[in-house]
TITI-743183 format. One record per residue (C-alpha): x, y, z; residue number from 1. Coordinates in steps of 0.2 Angstrom, whole numbers, plus 5000, padded with zeros to 4 digits. Last residue first. Layout:
BEGIN
{{X,Y,Z},NUM},
...
This chain:
BEGIN
{{4985,4988,4954},344},
{{4997,5002,4957},343},
{{4987,5015,4948},342},
{{4972,5013,4959},341},
{{4982,5013,4975},340},
{{4966,5019,4984},339},
{{4953,5025,4971},338},
{{4940,5012,4976},337},
{{4942,5016,4995},336},
{{4944,5034,4994},335},
{{4932,5038,4980},334},
{{4920,5026,4989},333},
{{4921,5036,5006},332},
{{4919,5053,4998},331},
{{4904,5046,4988},330},
{{4896,5039,5003},329},
{{4897,5055,5012},328},
{{4890,5065,4998},327},
{{4875,5053,4996},326},
{{4872,5054,5015},325},
{{4871,5073,5015},324},
{{4860,5072,5000},323},
{{4848,5060,5009},322},
{{4849,5070,5025},321},
{{4843,5086,5017},320},
{{4848,5099,5030},319},
{{4852,5113,5018},318},
{{4844,5110,5002},317},
{{4852,5100,4989},316},
{{4868,5097,4978},315},
{{4876,5080,4976},314},
{{4895,5080,4973},313},
{{4910,5084,4963},312},
{{4928,5081,4960},311},
{{4938,5066,4956},310},
{{4956,5070,4950},309},
{{4962,5067,4933},308},
{{4978,5068,4922},307},
{{4981,5050,4925},306},
{{4981,5036,4911},305},
{{4965,5028,4917},304},
{{4955,5041,4929},303},
{{4941,5046,4917},302},
{{4930,5032,4914},301},
{{4934,5020,4928},300},
{{4933,5034,4940},299},
{{4916,5040,4935},298},
{{4910,5022,4934},297},
{{4916,5019,4951},296},
{{4908,5034,4958},295},
{{4891,5031,4950},294},
{{4891,5013,4956},293},
{{4894,5018,4974},292},
{{4881,5032,4973},291},
{{4867,5020,4967},290},
{{4873,5006,4979},289},
{{4871,5018,4994},288},
{{4852,5020,4990},287},
{{4845,5037,4989},286},
{{4827,5039,4996},285},
{{4820,5056,4993},284},
{{4822,5052,4979},283},
{{4819,5035,4971},282},
{{4820,5042,4953},281},
{{4838,5045,4956},280},
{{4845,5063,4957},279},
{{4859,5064,4943},278},
{{4877,5067,4948},277},
{{4889,5068,4934},276},
{{4905,5067,4943},275},
{{4918,5071,4929},274},
{{4928,5083,4940},273},
{{4946,5089,4942},272},
{{4953,5088,4924},271},
{{4972,5091,4926},270},
{{4980,5102,4912},269},
{{4996,5101,4902},268},
{{5001,5083,4903},267},
{{4988,5077,4891},266},
{{4980,5092,4883},265},
{{4972,5083,4868},264},
{{4968,5066,4876},263},
{{4961,5074,4892},262},
{{4951,5086,4882},261},
{{4943,5073,4871},260},
{{4939,5063,4887},259},
{{4932,5078,4895},258},
{{4921,5083,4881},257},
{{4912,5097,4891},256},
{{4894,5094,4896},255},
{{4902,5083,4909},254},
{{4908,5096,4921},253},
{{4926,5100,4924},252},
{{4924,5106,4943},251},
{{4938,5111,4942},250},
{{4953,5114,4931},249},
{{4971,5112,4937},248},
{{4986,5118,4927},247},
{{4981,5136,4923},246},
{{4996,5147,4919},245},
{{4989,5161,4908},244},
{{4991,5152,4892},243},
{{4984,5136,4899},242},
{{4968,5146,4902},241},
{{4968,5153,4884},240},
{{4969,5135,4877},239},
{{4955,5130,4888},238},
{{4943,5143,4884},237},
{{4931,5134,4872},236},
{{4930,5120,4885},235},
{{4918,5131,4896},234},
{{4903,5120,4896},233},
{{4898,5124,4914},232},
{{4908,5128,4930},231},
{{4924,5137,4930},230},
{{4936,5136,4944},229},
{{4954,5138,4939},228},
{{4970,5131,4948},227},
{{4986,5139,4945},226},
{{5004,5132,4946},225},
{{5016,5143,4956},224},
{{5032,5147,4946},223},
{{5036,5163,4956},222},
{{5032,5175,4942},221},
{{5017,5164,4937},220},
{{5010,5167,4954},219},
{{5011,5186,4954},218},
{{5005,5186,4936},217},
{{4989,5176,4938},216},
{{4978,5191,4942},215},
{{4985,5201,4928},214},
{{4983,5187,4915},213},
{{4965,5184,4922},212},
{{4961,5202,4918},211},
{{4969,5201,4900},210},
{{4958,5185,4897},209},
{{4942,5194,4902},208},
{{4940,5208,4889},207},
{{4948,5204,4872},206},
{{4951,5186,4874},205},
{{4934,5182,4881},204},
{{4925,5193,4869},203},
{{4933,5184,4854},202},
{{4929,5167,4862},201},
{{4911,5173,4863},200},
{{4903,5176,4880},199},
{{4891,5167,4891},198},
{{4899,5150,4887},197},
{{4887,5135,4882},196},
{{4876,5122,4888},195},
{{4877,5122,4907},194},
{{4881,5140,4907},193},
{{4898,5147,4905},192},
{{4909,5161,4912},191},
{{4911,5155,4931},190},
{{4925,5164,4938},189},
{{4937,5157,4952},188},
{{4956,5159,4952},187},
{{4966,5148,4964},186},
{{4985,5149,4966},185},
{{4994,5132,4970},184},
{{5008,5128,4982},183},
{{5005,5143,4992},182},
{{5019,5155,4999},181},
{{5007,5164,5011},180},
{{5018,5179,5012},179},
{{5022,5183,4993},178},
{{5006,5176,4986},177},
{{4995,5186,4998},176},
{{5006,5201,4995},175},
{{5004,5201,4977},174},
{{4985,5197,4977},173},
{{4981,5211,4990},172},
{{4992,5223,4979},171},
{{4981,5217,4964},170},
{{4965,5223,4973},169},
{{4964,5241,4969},168},
{{4971,5241,4951},167},
{{4961,5226,4948},166},
{{4945,5234,4952},165},
{{4949,5249,4941},164},
{{4955,5237,4928},163},
{{4938,5229,4928},162},
{{4929,5245,4927},161},
{{4940,5252,4912},160},
{{4938,5235,4903},159},
{{4919,5236,4904},158},
{{4919,5254,4898},157},
{{4930,5248,4883},156},
{{4917,5233,4879},155},
{{4902,5245,4879},154},
{{4889,5236,4868},153},
{{4893,5218,4870},152},
{{4900,5218,4888},151},
{{4886,5230,4893},150},
{{4873,5219,4886},149},
{{4880,5204,4896},148},
{{4879,5214,4912},147},
{{4862,5222,4909},146},
{{4854,5204,4907},145},
{{4865,5195,4919},144},
{{4863,5207,4934},143},
{{4872,5224,4935},142},
{{4885,5224,4949},141},
{{4884,5205,4952},140},
{{4886,5202,4933},139},
{{4902,5213,4933},138},
{{4909,5203,4949},137},
{{4905,5187,4940},136},
{{4915,5191,4925},135},
{{4930,5198,4934},134},
{{4931,5186,4949},133},
{{4945,5192,4961},132},
{{4944,5191,4979},131},
{{4959,5178,4980},130},
{{4961,5160,4984},129},
{{4977,5152,4990},128},
{{4978,5133,4989},127},
{{4990,5126,5001},126},
{{4994,5107,4997},125},
{{4989,5095,5010},124},
{{4999,5081,5019},123},
{{5014,5090,5025},122},
{{5006,5106,5026},121},
{{4994,5100,5039},120},
{{4982,5114,5042},119},
{{4971,5116,5058},118},
{{4955,5126,5056},117},
{{4949,5130,5074},116},
{{4967,5130,5080},115},
{{4972,5143,5068},114},
{{4991,5142,5065},113},
{{4993,5143,5047},112},
{{4981,5157,5045},111},
{{4988,5166,5060},110},
{{5006,5165,5052},109},
{{4999,5172,5035},108},
{{4991,5187,5044},107},
{{5006,5190,5054},106},
{{5018,5191,5039},105},
{{5005,5202,5030},104},
{{5003,5215,5044},103},
{{4988,5223,5036},102},
{{4981,5241,5035},101},
{{4964,5240,5028},100},
{{4960,5247,5011},99},
{{4945,5258,5012},98},
{{4931,5253,4999},97},
{{4934,5257,4981},96},
{{4920,5266,4973},95},
{{4907,5259,4960},94},
{{4892,5270,4956},93},
{{4897,5286,4948},92},
{{4913,5278,4941},91},
{{4902,5266,4931},90},
{{4895,5280,4920},89},
{{4895,5271,4904},88},
{{4891,5255,4913},87},
{{4874,5262,4918},86},
{{4864,5256,4933},85},
{{4877,5248,4944},84},
{{4870,5244,4961},83},
{{4859,5228,4957},82},
{{4845,5226,4969},81},
{{4832,5218,4958},80},
{{4837,5200,4963},79},
{{4850,5199,4978},78},
{{4867,5194,4971},77},
{{4868,5175,4976},76},
{{4874,5168,4992},75},
{{4875,5149,4995},74},
{{4863,5146,5009},73},
{{4861,5127,5005},72},
{{4852,5134,4989},71},
{{4835,5128,4996},70},
{{4839,5135,5013},69},
{{4840,5153,5008},68},
{{4853,5166,5002},67},
{{4854,5184,4998},66},
{{4868,5195,4993},65},
{{4869,5214,4992},64},
{{4882,5222,4982},63},
{{4891,5235,4992},62},
{{4908,5234,4984},61},
{{4916,5224,4998},60},
{{4902,5211,4997},59},
{{4885,5214,5006},58},
{{4875,5202,5017},57},
{{4857,5198,5021},56},
{{4855,5184,5033},55},
{{4850,5166,5027},54},
{{4864,5157,5036},53},
{{4874,5170,5046},52},
{{4891,5173,5038},51},
{{4906,5174,5050},50},
{{4913,5192,5051},49},
{{4912,5206,5038},48},
{{4927,5200,5028},47},
{{4937,5213,5018},46},
{{4954,5207,5025},45},
{{4951,5188,5021},44},
{{4968,5185,5014},43},
{{4965,5167,5009},42},
{{4968,5149,5013},41},
{{4962,5133,5006},40},
{{4969,5116,5012},39},
{{4972,5104,4997},38},
{{4974,5085,4994},37},
{{4959,5079,5004},36},
{{4963,5061,5011},35},
{{4963,5065,5030},34},
{{4954,5048,5032},33},
{{4939,5054,5022},32},
{{4940,5071,5015},31},
{{4940,5089,5023},30},
{{4934,5103,5012},29},
{{4946,5113,5001},28},
{{4935,5110,4985},27},
{{4936,5091,4989},26},
{{4948,5086,4975},25},
{{4948,5067,4977},24},
{{4964,5060,4971},23},
{{4965,5043,4963},22},
{{4979,5034,4970},21},
{{4998,5030,4966},20},
{{5001,5047,4957},19},
{{5005,5048,4938},18},
{{5015,5063,4932},17},
{{5010,5078,4922},16},
{{5018,5090,4934},15},
{{5001,5095,4940},14},
{{4996,5077,4943},13},
{{5012,5075,4954},12},
{{5006,5090,4964},11},
{{4990,5081,4968},10},
{{4998,5064,4973},9},
{{5011,5073,4984},8},
{{4998,5083,4993},7},
{{4987,5068,4995},6},
{{5002,5059,5004},5},
{{5010,5044,4996},4},
{{5012,5030,5008},3},
{{5007,5017,4995},2},
{{5000,5000,5000},1},
């Protein structure tokens, strides 16, 4: 039995090498038997304190967010309360918040020595996240209808706004990368629906890609691999993602041609995903056998040859015991079935 740590296995994938076991990328959450490959940290200097489930909340720019039990208290921009009314005059609506004074060395020390969230750097890679989501932030300011129209009708104004945001936040990124010394730098921005991207490839390259290149630069200068979170059918952008340093991609959903991507980009990008959860007809009863079979078929489809980490789960309302059990069984089965998978 291999004694390879989850960190070693995950970083091996990023170098185009074959690990001993199938890695379960758990979105920074703990896994079975301490098997999660990454612990997530971030410079949370704009936080407003611990979130209260269901309570109204605003981001650093003043965008109000709402959540409810049905979304498992995931925050979404509050409908009808968008703060940017006119992209042409964005500077009338969007103002930078005060930048806190930060002792970066102490901030990093405290993050790595928090007794409530212990981090084992020997077993888990450090995944550093930042407060930068160019596309989603614009949609949060304006809503999707107005935001997508703004990208099409006023691309130069959209660039102005995104660069204004980046000018303010890039020192946070640069100091975070320098003082936290992560193993992987994490960028999140969902630019696609289930069926297709929200923007054309031309628009992506003209407006969004330059923003991602700026965000990625501090990590790229230090040789730190980048992980990119992008839901939906976003495979159109993979070449450009690799251009700005992306090595890991999650949650790599199955509306993308994952097997074709795996073959085409072998050794260049790690597919973290492939778990195509479908609520069974028996719901609200979910049988363990259903989950086990789904996990095994996912691993057997995508894991051979490497370049793959399992990632995914069942979504449901907060407190849904059937969904909680399904996710627990999935984590257990990824660990058990994937253990020493490449040594067998």
